[in-house]
C-alpha positions in Angstrom: 0.0 0.0 0.0 2.8 2.4 1.0 4.7 1.4 -2.2 1.7 2.3 -4.4 1.5 5.8 -2.8 5.2 6.4 -3.2 5.0 5.3 -6.9 2.0 7.6 -7.5 3.9 10.5 -5.9 7.0 9.8 -8.1 4.8 9.6 -11.2 3.2 13.0 -10.4 6.6 14.5 -10.0 7.7 13.2 -13.3 4.6 14.5 -15.0 5.2 17.9 -13.5 8.7 17.9 -14.9 7.6 16.7 -18.3 4.9 19.4 -18.6 7.4 22.1 -17.8 10.0 20.6 -20.2 7.4 20.3 -23.0 6.8 24.0 -23.0 10.4 24.7 -23.8 11.7 25.0 -20.4 10.3 28.5 -20.0 8.7 29.2 -16.7 5.1 29.8 -16.8 4.1 32.8 -14.9 2.1 31.8 -12.0 -1.3 33.3 -11.5 -1.6 36.0 -9.0 -3.0 34.8 -5.7 -6.7 34.9 -5.5 -8.0 38.0 -3.9 -10.6 37.6 -1.2 -14.0 38.5 -2.4 -15.4 41.4 -0.4 -13.9 43.5 2.4 -11.3 42.1 4.8 -12.8 39.9 7.4 -13.1 41.5 10.9 -12.1 39.5 13.9 -15.0 38.0 15.6 -16.4 39.9 18.7 -15.7 36.8 20.8 -12.0 37.0 19.9 -11.8 40.7 20.8 -13.5 40.0 24.1 -11.1 37.2 24.9 -8.1 39.5 24.0 -9.5 42.3 26.2 -10.1 39.9 29.0 -6.6 38.6 28.7 -5.1 42.1 28.8 -7.3 42.9 31.8 -6.1 39.8 33.6 -2.4 40.8 32.9 -3.0 44.3 34.2 -4.7 43.1 37.3 -2.0 40.5 38.0 0.7 43.1 37.5 -1.1 45.5 39.8 -1.5 42.9 42.6 2.2 42.0 42.3 3.2 45.7 42.5 1.0 46.1 45.6 2.5 43.1 47.3 6.0 44.3 46.6 5.2 47.8 47.9 3.7 46.2 51.1 6.8 44.1 51.7 9.1 47.1 51.2 7.0 49.2 53.6 6.9 46.4 56.1 10.7 45.9 56.1 11.2 49.7 56.4 8.8 49.9 59.4 10.4 46.9 61.0 13.9 48.4 60.6 12.7 51.8 62.0 11.0 50.1 65.0 14.1 48.1 65.7 16.2 51.2 65.9 13.7 52.9 68.1 13.5 49.9 70.4 17.2 49.7 70.7 17.3 53.4 71.6 14.6 53.0 74.3 16.5 50.0 75.8 19.7 52.0 75.9 17.9 54.9 77.6 16.5 52.5 80.2 19.9 51.0 80.8 21.4 54.5 81.3 18.6 55.6 83.7 19.2 52.3 85.7 22.9 53.2 85.8 22.1 56.7 87.1 19.9 55.2 89.8 22.7 52.8 90.7 25.4 55.5 91.2 23.2 58.3 92.6 22.2 56.7 95.9 22.4 57.8 99.4 23.1 61.5 99.7 22.9 61.9 95.9 19.4 60.4 95.8 17.6 63.8 95.4 20.5 65.7 93.8 19.7 68.1 90.9 22.5 66.5 88.8 20.6 63.2 88.8 17.5 64.9 87.5 19.5 66.8 84.9 21.2 63.5 83.8 17.9 61.7 83.5 16.4 64.6 81.4 19.5 64.6 79.2 19.2 60.8 78.7 15.5 61.0 77.8 16.2 63.8 75.3 19.0 61.9 73.5 18.2 61.2 69.8 20.7 58.4 69.2 22.7 55.7 71.0 25.9 57.7 70.3 24.6 60.6 72.4 23.8 58.2 75.2 27.3 56.7 75.1 28.8 60.1 75.5 27.1 60.6 78.9 29.6 59.4 81.6 27.3 58.6 84.5 29.9 57.1 86.8 32.4 59.9 86.2 29.7 62.5 86.9 28.5 60.6 90.0 32.1 60.3 91.4 32.7 64.0 90.6 29.5 65.0 92.4 30.4 62.8 95.4 33.8 64.4 95.6 32.3 67.8 95.4 29.8 67.0 98.2 32.6 65.5 100.3 34.7 68.7 99.8 31.7 70.9 100.8 31.1 68.8 103.9 34.8 69.1 104.9 34.8 72.8 104.4 31.7 73.1 106.6 33.4 71.0 109.3 36.5 73.2 109.0 34.5 76.4 109.3 32.7 74.9 112.4 36.1 74.1 114.0 37.5 77.5 113.2 34.4 79.3 114.4 33.6 77.0 117.2 
């Protein structure tokens, strides 16, 4: 069966060559392609609807993706900002605890303690907090109070 088909194809090819050769080998101009009768066919309304729906889905998908990306970026930014604020608050609490640790006894109600706490609470960064030397100021204030006490005792001895 396959052999019959192949033979028919071969015969048709030979006939095509013979007909071209019989006419003197000149090429026969081919007929112009048939023009469609009537105006160009418009795409169906259903095809346009499908294309419009496809475009709308693409736009909606891109919009949703953009919204998700924006939300993630905003979330990361807010988290980063909150982390810095939280670290600053923790550092402030640690400094206030240090002030309370060193300013005990006669320094409990000292004005320097209140000034230090206000300075700590008004700090805008961790670097500002690190510049505040609580222990040094407390030792300096204790030495100053000790010196004032000794001067009072000396005056009492001299006057008394």
